[in-house]
C-alpha positions in Angstrom: 10.5 -0.1 36.2 7.7 0.0 33.9 7.9 0.2 29.6 6.5 3.8 28.2 5.6 0.9 25.1 3.8 -2.3 27.3 1.0 0.8 29.5 0.2 1.4 26.5 0.1 -2.0 24.1 -2.0 -2.2 27.9 -4.9 1.3 27.4 -5.6 0.8 24.2 -6.9 -3.3 24.7 -8.6 -1.6 27.5 -10.4 1.0 25.3 -11.0 -1.2 23.1 -12.2 -3.8 25.8 -14.8 -1.1 26.1 -16.1 -0.6 23.4 -16.7 -3.4 23.1 -19.0 -3.7 25.6 -20.1 -0.4 25.3 -20.7 -1.5 21.7 -18.5 1.9 21.1 -15.8 2.8 18.7 -12.8 2.6 19.9 -12.7 6.3 19.7 -15.1 6.9 21.3 -14.4 4.9 23.5 -11.1 6.2 23.8 -12.8 10.1 24.3 -15.0 8.8 27.3 -12.1 7.4 29.1 -10.5 10.7 28.1 -13.0 13.0 29.3 -14.5 11.2 33.3 -11.1 11.0 33.6 -9.9 6.8 33.6 -7.3 7.6 30.9 -5.4 9.4 33.7 -6.0 7.0 36.5 -5.2 3.5 34.4 -1.7 5.3 33.7 -0.8 6.5 37.4 -2.4 3.0 38.8 -0.9 1.4 36.1 1.1 -1.4 38.2 -1.9 -3.1 40.0 -4.8 -2.6 36.6 -3.3 -4.4 34.4 -2.8 -7.5 37.2 -7.0 -7.4 37.1 -9.1 -9.0 34.3 -10.1 -6.6 31.7 -14.0 -8.1 32.8 -13.2 -6.8 35.9 -11.8 -3.2 35.3 -13.8 -2.1 32.7 -16.5 -2.9 35.7 -14.4 -0.6 37.9 -13.2 2.0 34.8 -17.0 2.1 34.8 -18.0 3.3 38.6 -15.2 5.8 38.3 -16.5 7.2 34.9 -20.4 7.9 36.9 -18.3 9.6 39.6 -16.9 11.8 37.8 -20.4 12.3 35.8 -19.9 10.1 32.6 -23.9 8.4 32.3 -23.0 4.9 30.9 -23.8 1.6 32.4 
C-alpha cells in the first residue's frame, strides 16, 4: 500500500523538477499542472509514475498538459 507521505514527497519533487525545466516558480508549476490535470493523473497513476525518471515524466506530463490546453513545450 502506498503511503500518503511517499506520494506527497513524489509530487513535491516532481513539481520542483517541472518548475526547473520550464523556469517557473514551484507555485506556478503546481498551478499549471493542476489546471491541466497532470496532478490528478500523477496521483492516480503514482504506482507507475514514480518508477520513471523525472526527465521522462516531465516530458510525458508536458505532452499530457498540452492535450488539455497547456501551452508549455
